[in-house]
PDB file with one MODEL, atoms N, CA, C and O in Angstrom:
MODEL        1
ATOM      1  N   MET A   1       0.819  -1.194   0.000  1.00  0.00           N
ATOM      2  CA  MET A   1       0.000   0.000   0.000  1.00  0.00           C
ATOM      3  C   MET A   1       0.863   1.258   0.000  1.00  0.00           C
ATOM      4  O   MET A   1       0.558   2.213  -0.713  1.00  0.00           O
ATOM      5  N   GLU A   2       1.931   1.271   0.786  1.00  0.00           N
ATOM      6  CA  GLU A   2       2.767   2.478   0.855  1.00  0.00           C
ATOM      7  C   GLU A   2       3.419   2.789  -0.481  1.00  0.00           C
ATOM      8  O   GLU A   2       3.654   3.956  -0.795  1.00  0.00           O
ATOM      9  N   ASN A   3       3.718   1.755  -1.281  1.00  0.00           N
ATOM     10  CA  ASN A   3       4.305   2.033  -2.592  1.00  0.00           C
ATOM     11  C   ASN A   3       3.309   2.761  -3.492  1.00  0.00           C
ATOM     12  O   ASN A   3       3.703   3.606  -4.295  1.00  0.00           O
ATOM     13  N   ILE A   4       2.024   2.439  -3.362  1.00  0.00           N
ATOM     14  CA  ILE A   4       0.995   3.150  -4.134  1.00  0.00           C
ATOM     15  C   ILE A   4       0.883   4.588  -3.639  1.00  0.00           C
ATOM     16  O   ILE A   4       0.816   5.519  -4.441  1.00  0.00           O
ATOM     17  N   VAL A   5       0.863   4.769  -2.324  1.00  0.00           N
ATOM     18  CA  VAL A   5       0.785   6.114  -1.745  1.00  0.00           C
ATOM     19  C   VAL A   5       1.973   6.952  -2.200  1.00  0.00           C
ATOM     20  O   VAL A   5       1.803   8.103  -2.603  1.00  0.00           O
ATOM     21  N   ASN A   6       3.163   6.389  -2.140  1.00  0.00           N
ATOM     22  CA  ASN A   6       4.361   7.127  -2.545  1.00  0.00           C
ATOM     23  C   ASN A   6       4.338   7.477  -4.026  1.00  0.00           C
ATOM     24  O   ASN A   6       4.775   8.561  -4.411  1.00  0.00           O
ATOM     25  N   SER A   7       3.837   6.582  -4.851  1.00  0.00           N
ATOM     26  CA  SER A   7       3.724   6.866  -6.286  1.00  0.00           C
ATOM     27  C   SER A   7       2.727   7.988  -6.541  1.00  0.00           C
ATOM     28  O   SER A   7       2.968   8.860  -7.376  1.00  0.00           O
ATOM     29  N   ILE A   8       1.615   7.966  -5.828  1.00  0.00           N
ATOM     30  CA  ILE A   8       0.609   9.018  -5.989  1.00  0.00           C
ATOM     31  C   ILE A   8       1.159  10.356  -5.510  1.00  0.00           C
ATOM     32  O   ILE A   8       0.951  11.379  -6.162  1.00  0.00           O
ATOM     33  N   LYS A   9       1.857  10.358  -4.380  1.00  0.00           N
ATOM     34  CA  LYS A   9       2.459  11.599  -3.875  1.00  0.00           C
ATOM     35  C   LYS A   9       3.456  12.166  -4.883  1.00  0.00           C
ATOM     36  O   LYS A   9       3.448  13.367  -5.151  1.00  0.00           O
ATOM     37  N   ALA A  10       4.304  11.324  -5.436  1.00  0.00           N
ATOM     38  CA  ALA A  10       5.287  11.783  -6.425  1.00  0.00           C
ATOM     39  C   ALA A  10       4.583  12.354  -7.655  1.00  0.00           C
ATOM     40  O   ALA A  10       5.000  13.377  -8.198  1.00  0.00           O
ATOM     41  N   TYR A  11       3.526  11.695  -8.083  1.00  0.00           N
ATOM     42  CA  TYR A  11       2.755  12.168  -9.235  1.00  0.00           C
ATOM     43  C   TYR A  11       2.151  13.546  -8.947  1.00  0.00           C
ATOM     44  O   TYR A  11       2.238  14.452  -9.776  1.00  0.00           O
ATOM     45  N   LEU A  12       1.540  13.697  -7.771  1.00  0.00           N
ATOM     46  CA  LEU A  12       0.880  14.955  -7.437  1.00  0.00           C
ATOM     47  C   LEU A  12       1.869  16.091  -7.181  1.00  0.00           C
ATOM     48  O   LEU A  12       1.536  17.257  -7.391  1.00  0.00           O
ATOM     49  N   LYS A  13       3.068  15.767  -6.735  1.00  0.00           N
ATOM     50  CA  LYS A  13       4.079  16.794  -6.469  1.00  0.00           C
ATOM     51  C   LYS A  13       4.824  17.211  -7.727  1.00  0.00           C
ATOM     52  O   LYS A  13       5.512  18.232  -7.730  1.00  0.00           O
ATOM     53  N   SER A  14       4.696  16.442  -8.783  1.00  0.00           N
ATOM     54  CA  SER A  14       5.383  16.745 -10.030  1.00  0.00           C
ATOM     55  C   SER A  14       4.854  18.045 -10.623  1.00  0.00           C
ATOM     56  O   SER A  14       3.657  18.328 -10.559  1.00  0.00           O
ATOM     57  N   GLU A  15       5.742  18.816 -11.189  1.00  0.00           N
ATOM     58  CA  GLU A  15       5.346  20.087 -11.813  1.00  0.00           C
ATOM     59  C   GLU A  15       4.585  19.876 -13.122  1.00  0.00           C
ATOM     60  O   GLU A  15       3.760  20.706 -13.502  1.00  0.00           O
ATOM     61  N   ASN A  16       4.854  18.792 -13.797  1.00  0.00           N
ATOM     62  CA  ASN A  16       4.302  18.575 -15.130  1.00  0.00           C
ATOM     63  C   ASN A  16       3.476  17.299 -15.202  1.00  0.00           C
ATOM     64  O   ASN A  16       3.779  16.401 -15.986  1.00  0.00           O
ATOM     65  N   THR A  17       2.432  17.221 -14.382  1.00  0.00           N
ATOM     66  CA  THR A  17       1.571  16.044 -14.471  1.00  0.00           C
ATOM     67  C   THR A  17       0.655  16.182 -15.672  1.00  0.00           C
ATOM     68  O   THR A  17       0.046  17.229 -15.890  1.00  0.00           O
ATOM     69  N   GLU A  18       0.567  15.142 -16.423  1.00  0.00           N
ATOM     70  CA  GLU A  18      -0.348  15.085 -17.560  1.00  0.00           C
ATOM     71  C   GLU A  18      -1.097  13.776 -17.461  1.00  0.00           C
ATOM     72  O   GLU A  18      -0.544  12.758 -17.043  1.00  0.00           O
ATOM     73  N   GLY A  19      -2.328  13.808 -17.841  1.00  0.00           N
ATOM     74  CA  GLY A  19      -3.096  12.580 -17.808  1.00  0.00           C
ATOM     75  C   GLY A  19      -3.642  12.302 -16.422  1.00  0.00           C
ATOM     76  O   GLY A  19      -3.944  13.217 -15.656  1.00  0.00           O
ATOM     77  N   ALA A  20      -3.759  11.037 -16.121  1.00  0.00           N
ATOM     78  CA  ALA A  20      -4.391  10.626 -14.879  1.00  0.00           C
ATOM     79  C   ALA A  20      -3.550   9.544 -14.215  1.00  0.00           C
ATOM     80  O   ALA A  20      -2.678   8.940 -14.839  1.00  0.00           O
ATOM     81  N   PHE A  21      -3.828   9.318 -12.957  1.00  0.00           N
ATOM     82  CA  PHE A  21      -3.203   8.229 -12.217  1.00  0.00           C
ATOM     83  C   PHE A  21      -4.252   7.141 -12.079  1.00  0.00           C
ATOM     84  O   PHE A  21      -5.318   7.371 -11.507  1.00  0.00           O
ATOM     85  N   GLN A  22      -3.964   5.981 -12.589  1.00  0.00           N
ATOM     86  CA  GLN A  22      -4.938   4.893 -12.600  1.00  0.00           C
ATOM     87  C   GLN A  22      -4.516   3.804 -11.624  1.00  0.00           C
ATOM     88  O   GLN A  22      -3.350   3.412 -11.575  1.00  0.00           O
ATOM     89  N   ILE A  23      -5.481   3.323 -10.850  1.00  0.00           N
ATOM     90  CA  ILE A  23      -5.256   2.177  -9.985  1.00  0.00           C
ATOM     91  C   ILE A  23      -6.111   1.038 -10.523  1.00  0.00           C
ATOM     92  O   ILE A  23      -7.332   1.154 -10.619  1.00  0.00           O
ATOM     93  N   LYS A  24      -5.456  -0.056 -10.869  1.00  0.00           N
ATOM     94  CA  LYS A  24      -6.155  -1.213 -11.418  1.00  0.00           C
ATOM     95  C   LYS A  24      -6.102  -2.349 -10.411  1.00  0.00           C
ATOM     96  O   LYS A  24      -5.142  -2.483  -9.652  1.00  0.00           O
ATOM     97  N   GLY A  25      -7.121  -3.142 -10.415  1.00  0.00           N
ATOM     98  CA  GLY A  25      -7.153  -4.320  -9.563  1.00  0.00           C
ATOM     99  C   GLY A  25      -8.447  -5.068  -9.772  1.00  0.00           C
ATOM    100  O   GLY A  25      -9.400  -4.543 -10.348  1.00  0.00           O
ATOM    101  N   ASP A  26      -8.471  -6.282  -9.305  1.00  0.00           N
ATOM    102  CA  ASP A  26      -9.674  -7.097  -9.432  1.00  0.00           C
ATOM    103  C   ASP A  26     -10.843  -6.461  -8.696  1.00  0.00           C
ATOM    104  O   ASP A  26     -10.662  -5.709  -7.739  1.00  0.00           O
ATOM    105  N   TRP A  27     -12.044  -6.778  -9.164  1.00  0.00           N
ATOM    106  CA  TRP A  27     -13.245  -6.282  -8.517  1.00  0.00           C
ATOM    107  C   TRP A  27     -13.262  -6.780  -7.075  1.00  0.00           C
ATOM    108  O   TRP A  27     -13.021  -7.956  -6.803  1.00  0.00           O
ATOM    109  N   GLY A  28     -13.553  -5.856  -6.155  1.00  0.00           N
ATOM    110  CA  GLY A  28     -13.676  -6.215  -4.745  1.00  0.00           C
ATOM    111  C   GLY A  28     -12.373  -6.231  -3.974  1.00  0.00           C
ATOM    112  O   GLY A  28     -12.355  -6.643  -2.815  1.00  0.00           O
ATOM    113  N   CYS A  29     -11.270  -5.790  -4.590  1.00  0.00           N
ATOM    114  CA  CYS A  29      -9.981  -5.850  -3.886  1.00  0.00           C
ATOM    115  C   CYS A  29      -9.757  -4.658  -2.962  1.00  0.00           C
ATOM    116  O   CYS A  29      -8.788  -4.645  -2.203  1.00  0.00           O
ATOM    117  N   GLY A  30     -10.637  -3.652  -3.010  1.00  0.00           N
ATOM    118  CA  GLY A  30     -10.523  -2.528  -2.088  1.00  0.00           C
ATOM    119  C   GLY A  30     -10.019  -1.231  -2.691  1.00  0.00           C
ATOM    120  O   GLY A  30      -9.586  -0.344  -1.956  1.00  0.00           O
ATOM    121  N   LYS A  31     -10.062  -1.096  -4.000  1.00  0.00           N
ATOM    122  CA  LYS A  31      -9.583   0.125  -4.649  1.00  0.00           C
ATOM    123  C   LYS A  31     -10.370   1.355  -4.199  1.00  0.00           C
ATOM    124  O   LYS A  31      -9.778   2.362  -3.812  1.00  0.00           O
ATOM    125  N   THR A  32     -11.677   1.278  -4.246  1.00  0.00           N
ATOM    126  CA  THR A  32     -12.514   2.417  -3.874  1.00  0.00           C
ATOM    127  C   THR A  32     -12.353   2.746  -2.395  1.00  0.00           C
ATOM    128  O   THR A  32     -12.263   3.921  -2.039  1.00  0.00           O
ATOM    129  N   PHE A  33     -12.317   1.758  -1.539  1.00  0.00           N
ATOM    130  CA  PHE A  33     -12.104   1.990  -0.113  1.00  0.00           C
ATOM    131  C   PHE A  33     -10.772   2.691   0.111  1.00  0.00           C
ATOM    132  O   PHE A  33     -10.691   3.647   0.882  1.00  0.00           O
ATOM    133  N   PHE A  34      -9.740   2.221  -0.557  1.00  0.00           N
ATOM    134  CA  PHE A  34      -8.424   2.828  -0.422  1.00  0.00           C
ATOM    135  C   PHE A  34      -8.455   4.301  -0.826  1.00  0.00           C
ATOM    136  O   PHE A  34      -7.941   5.157  -0.106  1.00  0.00           O
ATOM    137  N   ILE A  35      -9.056   4.592  -1.977  1.00  0.00           N
ATOM    138  CA  ILE A  35      -9.085   5.966  -2.497  1.00  0.00           C
ATOM    139  C   ILE A  35      -9.929   6.883  -1.621  1.00  0.00           C
ATOM    140  O   ILE A  35      -9.546   8.027  -1.376  1.00  0.00           O
ATOM    141  N   LYS A  36     -11.063   6.398  -1.152  1.00  0.00           N
ATOM    142  CA  LYS A  36     -11.982   7.251  -0.390  1.00  0.00           C
ATOM    143  C   LYS A  36     -11.643   7.341   1.094  1.00  0.00           C
ATOM    144  O   LYS A  36     -11.850   8.388   1.706  1.00  0.00           O
ATOM    145  N   GLU A  37     -11.133   6.275   1.677  1.00  0.00           N
ATOM    146  CA  GLU A  37     -10.969   6.232   3.134  1.00  0.00           C
ATOM    147  C   GLU A  37      -9.528   6.334   3.621  1.00  0.00           C
ATOM    148  O   GLU A  37      -9.278   6.925   4.671  1.00  0.00           O
ATOM    149  N   ILE A  38      -8.596   5.784   2.894  1.00  0.00           N
ATOM    150  CA  ILE A  38      -7.211   5.742   3.363  1.00  0.00           C
ATOM    151  C   ILE A  38      -6.368   6.852   2.748  1.00  0.00           C
ATOM    152  O   ILE A  38      -5.669   7.573   3.459  1.00  0.00           O
ATOM    153  N   LEU A  39      -6.434   6.985   1.441  1.00  0.00           N
ATOM    154  CA  LEU A  39      -5.563   7.911   0.726  1.00  0.00           C
ATOM    155  C   LEU A  39      -5.705   9.375   1.153  1.00  0.00           C
ATOM    156  O   LEU A  39      -4.684  10.047   1.299  1.00  0.00           O
ATOM    157  N   PRO A  40      -6.912   9.903   1.362  1.00  0.00           N
ATOM    158  CA  PRO A  40      -7.003  11.323   1.735  1.00  0.00           C
ATOM    159  C   PRO A  40      -6.170  11.680   2.975  1.00  0.00           C
ATOM    160  O   PRO A  40      -5.592  12.766   3.036  1.00  0.00           O
ATOM    161  N   ASN A  41      -6.106  10.797   3.940  1.00  0.00           N
ATOM    162  CA  ASN A  41      -5.320  11.050   5.145  1.00  0.00           C
ATOM    163  C   ASN A  41      -3.822  11.018   4.878  1.00  0.00           C
ATOM    164  O   ASN A  41      -3.042  11.601   5.631  1.00  0.00           O
ATOM    165  N   LYS A  42      -3.426  10.348   3.825  1.00  0.00           N
ATOM    166  CA  LYS A  42      -2.005  10.228   3.479  1.00  0.00           C
ATOM    167  C   LYS A  42      -1.514  11.381   2.610  1.00  0.00           C
ATOM    168  O   LYS A  42      -0.310  11.542   2.411  1.00  0.00           O
ATOM    169  N   LEU A  43      -2.449  12.189   2.091  1.00  0.00           N
ATOM    170  CA  LEU A  43      -2.073  13.249   1.156  1.00  0.00           C
ATOM    171  C   LEU A  43      -2.143  14.643   1.767  1.00  0.00           C
ATOM    172  O   LEU A  43      -2.211  15.634   1.041  1.00  0.00           O
ATOM    173  N   ASN A  44      -2.128  14.727   3.074  1.00  0.00           N
ATOM    174  CA  ASN A  44      -2.133  16.033   3.732  1.00  0.00           C
ATOM    175  C   ASN A  44      -0.934  16.852   3.264  1.00  0.00           C
ATOM    176  O   ASN A  44       0.170  16.325   3.127  1.00  0.00           O
ATOM    177  N   GLY A  45      -1.151  18.114   3.026  1.00  0.00           N
ATOM    178  CA  GLY A  45      -0.065  19.010   2.645  1.00  0.00           C
ATOM    179  C   GLY A  45       0.234  19.057   1.155  1.00  0.00           C
ATOM    180  O   GLY A  45       1.129  19.792   0.739  1.00  0.00           O
ATOM    181  N   ILE A  46      -0.474  18.307   0.354  1.00  0.00           N
ATOM    182  CA  ILE A  46      -0.264  18.366  -1.093  1.00  0.00           C
ATOM    183  C   ILE A  46      -1.291  19.322  -1.671  1.00  0.00           C
ATOM    184  O   ILE A  46      -2.498  19.102  -1.569  1.00  0.00           O
ATOM    185  N   ASP A  47      -0.793  20.382  -2.276  1.00  0.00           N
ATOM    186  CA  ASP A  47      -1.651  21.467  -2.749  1.00  0.00           C
ATOM    187  C   ASP A  47      -2.113  21.221  -4.188  1.00  0.00           C
ATOM    188  O   ASP A  47      -1.708  21.926  -5.111  1.00  0.00           O
ATOM    189  N   ARG A  48      -2.943  20.237  -4.356  1.00  0.00           N
ATOM    190  CA  ARG A  48      -3.550  19.913  -5.647  1.00  0.00           C
ATOM    191  C   ARG A  48      -5.016  19.591  -5.412  1.00  0.00           C
ATOM    192  O   ARG A  48      -5.379  19.048  -4.368  1.00  0.00           O
ATOM    193  N   ILE A  49      -5.843  19.920  -6.366  1.00  0.00           N
ATOM    194  CA  ILE A  49      -7.246  19.535  -6.298  1.00  0.00           C
ATOM    195  C   ILE A  49      -7.341  18.116  -6.817  1.00  0.00           C
ATOM    196  O   ILE A  49      -6.971  17.832  -7.956  1.00  0.00           O
ATOM    197  N   GLN A  50      -7.836  17.236  -5.980  1.00  0.00           N
ATOM    198  CA  GLN A  50      -7.882  15.821  -6.324  1.00  0.00           C
ATOM    199  C   GLN A  50      -9.334  15.388  -6.531  1.00  0.00           C
ATOM    200  O   GLN A  50     -10.187  15.598  -5.669  1.00  0.00           O
ATOM    201  N   VAL A  51      -9.592  14.789  -7.672  1.00  0.00           N
ATOM    202  CA  VAL A  51     -10.911  14.237  -7.948  1.00  0.00           C
ATOM    203  C   VAL A  51     -10.749  12.784  -8.356  1.00  0.00           C
ATOM    204  O   VAL A  51      -9.700  12.373  -8.853  1.00  0.00           O
ATOM    205  N   MET A  52     -11.785  12.031  -8.142  1.00  0.00           N
ATOM    206  CA  MET A  52     -11.782  10.628  -8.511  1.00  0.00           C
ATOM    207  C   MET A  52     -13.006  10.361  -9.377  1.00  0.00           C
ATOM    208  O   MET A  52     -14.109  10.819  -9.079  1.00  0.00           O
ATOM    209  N   ILE A  53     -12.793   9.620 -10.441  1.00  0.00           N
ATOM    210  CA  ILE A  53     -13.921   9.148 -11.238  1.00  0.00           C
ATOM    211  C   ILE A  53     -13.751   7.644 -11.441  1.00  0.00           C
ATOM    212  O   ILE A  53     -12.645   7.109 -11.373  1.00  0.00           O
ATOM    213  N   SER A  54     -14.850   6.997 -11.684  1.00  0.00           N
ATOM    214  CA  SER A  54     -14.829   5.590 -12.031  1.00  0.00           C
ATOM    215  C   SER A  54     -15.042   5.473 -13.535  1.00  0.00           C
ATOM    216  O   SER A  54     -15.835   6.210 -14.122  1.00  0.00           O
ATOM    217  N   LEU A  55     -14.337   4.558 -14.138  1.00  0.00           N
ATOM    218  CA  LEU A  55     -14.535   4.302 -15.561  1.00  0.00           C
ATOM    219  C   LEU A  55     -15.596   3.241 -15.792  1.00  0.00           C
ATOM    220  O   LEU A  55     -15.899   2.894 -16.933  1.00  0.00           O
ATOM    221  N   PHE A  56     -16.159   2.727 -14.707  1.00  0.00           N
ATOM    222  CA  PHE A  56     -17.188   1.695 -14.813  1.00  0.00           C
ATOM    223  C   PHE A  56     -18.385   2.231 -15.591  1.00  0.00           C
ATOM    224  O   PHE A  56     -18.900   3.307 -15.285  1.00  0.00           O
ATOM    225  N   GLY A  57     -18.808   1.507 -16.558  1.00  0.00           N
ATOM    226  CA  GLY A  57     -20.000   1.862 -17.324  1.00  0.00           C
ATOM    227  C   GLY A  57     -19.771   2.849 -18.444  1.00  0.00           C
ATOM    228  O   GLY A  57     -20.713   3.205 -19.152  1.00  0.00           O
ATOM    229  N   ILE A  58     -18.542   3.302 -18.624  1.00  0.00           N
ATOM    230  CA  ILE A  58     -18.272   4.240 -19.709  1.00  0.00           C
ATOM    231  C   ILE A  58     -18.250   3.474 -21.031  1.00  0.00           C
ATOM    232  O   ILE A  58     -17.507   2.506 -21.192  1.00  0.00           O
ATOM    233  N   GLY A  59     -19.071   3.923 -21.963  1.00  0.00           N
ATOM    234  CA  GLY A  59     -19.151   3.262 -23.257  1.00  0.00           C
ATOM    235  C   GLY A  59     -18.301   3.933 -24.317  1.00  0.00           C
ATOM    236  O   GLY A  59     -18.021   3.348 -25.363  1.00  0.00           O
ATOM    237  N   ASP A  60     -17.887   5.171 -24.041  1.00  0.00           N
ATOM    238  CA  ASP A  60     -17.121   5.933 -25.031  1.00  0.00           C
ATOM    239  C   ASP A  60     -16.136   6.813 -24.263  1.00  0.00           C
ATOM    240  O   ASP A  60     -16.505   7.448 -23.275  1.00  0.00           O
ATOM    241  N   VAL A  61     -14.902   6.850 -24.712  1.00  0.00           N
ATOM    242  CA  VAL A  61     -13.884   7.646 -24.015  1.00  0.00           C
ATOM    243  C   VAL A  61     -14.246   9.130 -23.988  1.00  0.00           C
ATOM    244  O   VAL A  61     -13.708   9.879 -23.173  1.00  0.00           O
ATOM    245  N   LYS A  62     -15.136   9.558 -24.854  1.00  0.00           N
ATOM    246  CA  LYS A  62     -15.564  10.956 -24.864  1.00  0.00           C
ATOM    247  C   LYS A  62     -16.333  11.327 -23.597  1.00  0.00           C
ATOM    248  O   LYS A  62     -16.497  12.511 -23.301  1.00  0.00           O
ATOM    249  N   GLU A  63     -16.804  10.338 -22.853  1.00  0.00           N
ATOM    250  CA  GLU A  63     -17.517  10.590 -21.598  1.00  0.00           C
ATOM    251  C   GLU A  63     -16.573  10.987 -20.465  1.00  0.00           C
ATOM    252  O   GLU A  63     -16.994  11.634 -19.507  1.00  0.00           O
ATOM    253  N   ILE A  64     -15.310  10.608 -20.568  1.00  0.00           N
ATOM    254  CA  ILE A  64     -14.363  10.833 -19.467  1.00  0.00           C
ATOM    255  C   ILE A  64     -14.211  12.313 -19.119  1.00  0.00           C
ATOM    256  O   ILE A  64     -14.282  12.654 -17.939  1.00  0.00           O
ATOM    257  N   PRO A  65     -14.005  13.211 -20.091  1.00  0.00           N
ATOM    258  CA  PRO A  65     -13.877  14.629 -19.708  1.00  0.00           C
ATOM    259  C   PRO A  65     -15.105  15.174 -18.983  1.00  0.00           C
ATOM    260  O   PRO A  65     -14.977  16.019 -18.097  1.00  0.00           O
ATOM    261  N   TYR A  66     -16.289  14.700 -19.353  1.00  0.00           N
ATOM    262  CA  TYR A  66     -17.509  15.152 -18.688  1.00  0.00           C
ATOM    263  C   TYR A  66     -17.554  14.667 -17.240  1.00  0.00           C
ATOM    264  O   TYR A  66     -17.953  15.404 -16.338  1.00  0.00           O
ATOM    265  N   ARG A  67     -17.139  13.415 -17.031  1.00  0.00           N
ATOM    266  CA  ARG A  67     -17.093  12.900 -15.659  1.00  0.00           C
ATOM    267  C   ARG A  67     -16.062  13.666 -14.831  1.00  0.00           C
ATOM    268  O   ARG A  67     -16.299  13.972 -13.663  1.00  0.00           O
ATOM    269  N   LEU A  68     -14.919  13.971 -15.441  1.00  0.00           N
ATOM    270  CA  LEU A  68     -13.890  14.735 -14.728  1.00  0.00           C
ATOM    271  C   LEU A  68     -14.385  16.134 -14.373  1.00  0.00           C
ATOM    272  O   LEU A  68     -14.195  16.602 -13.250  1.00  0.00           O
ATOM    273  N   LEU A  69     -15.012  16.788 -15.326  1.00  0.00           N
ATOM    274  CA  LEU A  69     -15.534  18.125 -15.073  1.00  0.00           C
ATOM    275  C   LEU A  69     -16.591  18.099 -13.978  1.00  0.00           C
ATOM    276  O   LEU A  69     -16.592  18.956 -13.095  1.00  0.00           O
ATOM    277  N   ASN A  70     -17.480  17.133 -14.031  1.00  0.00           N
ATOM    278  CA  ASN A  70     -18.512  17.007 -13.010  1.00  0.00           C
ATOM    279  C   ASN A  70     -17.891  16.767 -11.634  1.00  0.00           C
ATOM    280  O   ASN A  70     -18.321  17.359 -10.644  1.00  0.00           O
ATOM    281  N   ALA A  71     -16.884  15.901 -11.575  1.00  0.00           N
ATOM    282  CA  ALA A  71     -16.215  15.624 -10.300  1.00  0.00           C
ATOM    283  C   ALA A  71     -15.509  16.876  -9.772  1.00  0.00           C
ATOM    284  O   ALA A  71     -15.521  17.138  -8.570  1.00  0.00           O
ATOM    285  N   TYR A  72     -14.901  17.642 -10.668  1.00  0.00           N
ATOM    286  CA  TYR A  72     -14.230  18.882 -10.279  1.00  0.00           C
ATOM    287  C   TYR A  72     -15.235  19.909  -9.746  1.00  0.00           C
ATOM    288  O   TYR A  72     -15.000  20.530  -8.709  1.00  0.00           O
ATOM    289  N   ILE A  73     -16.337  20.084 -10.444  1.00  0.00           N
ATOM    290  CA  ILE A  73     -17.364  21.035 -10.003  1.00  0.00           C
ATOM    291  C   ILE A  73     -17.905  20.631  -8.639  1.00  0.00           C
ATOM    292  O   ILE A  73     -18.068  21.480  -7.762  1.00  0.00           O
ATOM    293  N   ASN A  74     -18.183  19.350  -8.451  1.00  0.00           N
ATOM    294  CA  ASN A  74     -18.681  18.880  -7.153  1.00  0.00           C
ATOM    295  C   ASN A  74     -17.648  19.103  -6.051  1.00  0.00           C
ATOM    296  O   ASN A  74     -18.010  19.448  -4.926  1.00  0.00           O
ATOM    297  N   LYS A  75     -16.368  18.909  -6.363  1.00  0.00           N
ATOM    298  CA  LYS A  75     -15.305  19.129  -5.380  1.00  0.00           C
ATOM    299  C   LYS A  75     -15.248  20.601  -4.980  1.00  0.00           C
ATOM    300  O   LYS A  75     -15.082  20.922  -3.803  1.00  0.00           O
ATOM    301  N   MET A  76     -15.383  21.486  -5.949  1.00  0.00           N
ATOM    302  CA  MET A  76     -15.346  22.923  -5.662  1.00  0.00           C
ATOM    303  C   MET A  76     -16.549  23.328  -4.815  1.00  0.00           C
ATOM    304  O   MET A  76     -16.410  24.122  -3.885  1.00  0.00           O
ATOM    305  N   LYS A  77     -17.719  22.794  -5.124  1.00  0.00           N
ATOM    306  CA  LYS A  77     -18.914  23.072  -4.316  1.00  0.00           C
ATOM    307  C   LYS A  77     -18.719  22.572  -2.893  1.00  0.00           C
ATOM    308  O   LYS A  77     -19.086  23.246  -1.931  1.00  0.00           O
ATOM    309  N   GLU A  78     -18.138  21.382  -2.768  1.00  0.00           N
ATOM    310  CA  GLU A  78     -17.877  20.796  -1.453  1.00  0.00           C
ATOM    311  C   GLU A  78     -16.933  21.674  -0.635  1.00  0.00           C
ATOM    312  O   GLU A  78     -17.154  21.897   0.555  1.00  0.00           O
ATOM    313  N   GLN A  79     -15.880  22.169  -1.284  1.00  0.00           N
ATOM    314  CA  GLN A  79     -14.906  23.021  -0.594  1.00  0.00           C
ATOM    315  C   GLN A  79     -15.525  24.364  -0.217  1.00  0.00           C
ATOM    316  O   GLN A  79     -15.147  24.954   0.795  1.00  0.00           O
ATOM    317  N   ASP A  80     -16.461  24.848  -1.010  1.00  0.00           N
ATOM    318  CA  ASP A  80     -17.123  26.116  -0.718  1.00  0.00           C
ATOM    319  C   ASP A  80     -18.280  25.945   0.250  1.00  0.00           C
ATOM    320  O   ASP A  80     -18.861  26.935   0.695  1.00  0.00           O
ATOM    321  N   GLY A  81     -18.626  24.706   0.583  1.00  0.00           N
ATOM    322  CA  GLY A  81     -19.746  24.455   1.482  1.00  0.00           C
ATOM    323  C   GLY A  81     -21.081  24.567   0.797  1.00  0.00           C
ATOM    324  O   GLY A  81     -22.105  24.755   1.454  1.00  0.00           O
ATOM    325  N   ASN A  82     -21.087  24.454  -0.535  1.00  0.00           N
ATOM    326  CA  ASN A  82     -22.322  24.591  -1.297  1.00  0.00           C
ATOM    327  C   ASN A  82     -22.713  23.315  -2.004  1.00  0.00           C
ATOM    328  O   ASN A  82     -23.434  23.359  -3.002  1.00  0.00           O
ATOM    329  N   ALA A  83     -22.256  22.185  -1.513  1.00  0.00           N
ATOM    330  CA  ALA A  83     -22.566  20.914  -2.190  1.00  0.00           C
ATOM    331  C   ALA A  83     -24.061  20.665  -2.189  1.00  0.00           C
ATOM    332  O   ALA A  83     -24.739  20.872  -1.183  1.00  0.00           O
ATOM    333  N   ASP A  84     -24.564  20.218  -3.328  1.00  0.00           N
ATOM    334  CA  ASP A  84     -25.990  19.900  -3.446  1.00  0.00           C
ATOM    335  C   ASP A  84     -26.295  18.644  -2.667  1.00  0.00           C
ATOM    336  O   ASP A  84     -25.487  17.716  -2.626  1.00  0.00           O
ATOM    337  N   GLU A  85     -27.433  18.613  -2.065  1.00  0.00           N
ATOM    338  CA  GLU A  85     -27.901  17.409  -1.369  1.00  0.00           C
ATOM    339  C   GLU A  85     -28.553  16.502  -2.379  1.00  0.00           C
ATOM    340  O   GLU A  85     -29.281  16.977  -3.251  1.00  0.00           O
ATOM    341  N   ASP A  86     -28.313  15.200  -2.286  1.00  0.00           N
ATOM    342  CA  ASP A  86     -28.943  14.245  -3.192  1.00  0.00           C
ATOM    343  C   ASP A  86     -30.348  13.949  -2.765  1.00  0.00           C
ATOM    344  O   ASP A  86     -31.036  13.161  -3.414  1.00  0.00           O
TER     345      ASP A  86
ENDMDL
END
């Protein structure tokens, strides 16, 4: 786990990040739990806006930018205290 955390930290600290950081693994291995519950506590002090999207159910790669934009907008609302209630 620490090797993944260290790789993510190095990626986020890089001046020239392009693309995305992908975590692959079998279904049910704990990827989502790791990203949502463990990783945020390990990334304190990194000054980057971090969003997560799932590629599950995407039928066309053209959907990815829309999911990223939506995740970014929701993150900004959350940080401003204006997140919409579901």
